[in-house]
C-alpha positions in Angstrom: 125.9 133.1 161.1 122.8 133.8 159.1 122.7 133.3 155.4 120.9 135.5 153.0 118.3 134.2 150.7 120.6 134.8 147.7 123.3 132.6 149.4 120.7 129.8 150.0 119.6 129.9 146.4 123.2 129.5 145.2 123.7 126.4 147.5 120.8 124.0 147.2 121.9 121.9 150.1 120.5 124.4 152.6 116.9 125.6 153.1 115.8 129.0 154.1 113.3 129.8 156.9 110.7 130.4 154.2 111.3 127.0 152.7 110.9 125.3 156.1 107.8 127.4 156.9 106.1 126.5 153.6 107.0 122.8 154.1 105.5 122.8 157.6 102.3 124.6 156.3 101.9 121.9 153.6 102.3 119.1 156.2 99.7 120.7 158.6 97.3 121.2 155.7 97.8 117.6 154.6 97.4 116.1 158.1 94.0 117.9 158.4 92.8 116.2 155.2 93.8 112.7 156.1 91.0 110.6 157.6 91.7 108.3 160.6 92.1 104.7 159.5 89.0 103.7 161.3 86.9 106.0 159.1 88.2 104.5 155.8 85.7 101.9 154.5 87.2 98.4 154.2 89.9 98.8 156.8 90.2 96.4 159.8 88.7 97.4 163.1 91.8 97.4 165.2 89.9 96.7 168.4 89.0 93.3 167.1 92.6 92.7 166.1 93.8 93.6 169.6 91.2 91.2 171.1 92.5 88.3 169.1 96.2 88.8 170.0 96.0 86.9 173.3 94.2 84.0 171.6 96.9 83.9 168.9 99.6 84.0 171.6 98.0 81.1 173.4 97.9 79.0 170.2 101.6 79.8 169.6 102.5 78.8 173.2 100.6 75.5 172.8 102.5 74.8 169.6 105.8 75.5 171.3 104.8 73.1 174.2 104.1 70.4 171.6 107.5 71.0 170.0 106.3 73.0 167.0 107.6 76.3 166.0 105.4 79.1 164.8 103.7 78.7 161.5 105.8 79.6 158.6 105.0 81.2 155.3 104.3 78.8 152.5 106.8 79.0 149.7 105.1 80.2 146.5 106.2 77.2 144.5 104.5 74.8 147.0 101.3 76.9 147.0 101.3 76.8 143.2 101.8 73.1 143.2 98.8 72.6 145.5 96.7 74.9 143.3 97.6 73.0 140.1 97.2 69.4 141.6 94.3 69.9 144.0 92.8 73.3 143.3 92.9 76.8 144.7 90.2 76.1 147.3 92.6 73.9 149.3 94.5 75.5 152.3 98.2 74.9 153.0 100.2 75.2 156.2 103.8 74.5 156.9 105.2 73.9 160.4 108.9 73.5 161.2 109.4 71.3 164.3 112.2 72.3 166.6 113.9 69.0 166.1 114.1 66.5 163.3 115.2 66.6 159.7 112.0 67.9 158.0 108.8 69.9 158.2 105.1 69.2 158.5 103.2 69.9 155.4 99.4 70.3 156.0 96.7 70.4 153.3 93.3 71.7 154.5 90.6 70.0 152.5 87.5 72.2 151.9 84.3 70.6 153.3 82.7 70.1 149.9 85.6 68.1 148.7 86.3 66.1 151.9 85.6 62.3 152.0 86.1 61.7 155.7 83.4 60.2 157.8 80.8 62.3 159.7 82.3 61.1 162.9 85.7 62.4 161.9 84.2 65.8 160.9 82.3 66.0 164.2 85.3 65.1 166.3 88.1 67.1 164.5 85.9 69.8 162.9 88.0 69.8 159.7 89.7 67.6 157.2 93.5 68.3 157.5 95.9 66.0 155.8 99.4 66.2 157.4 102.7 64.7 156.1 106.2 64.9 157.6 108.4 65.7 154.6 112.2 65.5 155.0 114.3 68.3 153.8 116.0 65.9 151.3 112.6 65.2 149.7 111.8 68.9 149.5 109.5 69.9 146.7 109.3 66.4 145.3 108.0 65.2 148.7 105.4 67.9 148.6 104.4 67.0 145.0 104.0 63.2 145.9 101.9 64.1 149.0 99.6 66.4 146.9 99.2 63.6 144.3 98.5 61.1 147.1 95.8 63.4 148.6 94.2 63.9 145.2 94.1 60.1 144.6 92.5 59.6 148.0 89.9 62.3 147.5 88.8 60.6 144.2 87.6 57.7 146.3 84.2 58.6 147.9 
């Protein structure tokens, strides 16, 4: 049962054929003006992302074999604590093992602030300080570890 234009205007829940046609015309016009993502400056080249996916999957599988779950996001309060105690140039990583009563908190020390030996740098390639923190220690455990790393880095 077709409705007249006047009936459609009285009941705003329904659209007329003209309403649908004008909406479709606007969508077609807009879609012609949108650039593909690859043409927008500053966007990621998706081919590079697709190439790195198998490598990321391999790293995750290796972590799972060692009993570690996937890397987890760092709580903002912990990141802020590292920034305040050590500095914003320090990296942070949190890993939750599949068993146990805590997590691994890792601080990645920037090369210019590191005090490890050349042999350590050559062998491991980076200065990563890791601490198993129990859930009961929580944020206080993270704070103590950050302070301990700071104290150690003051020794050259």
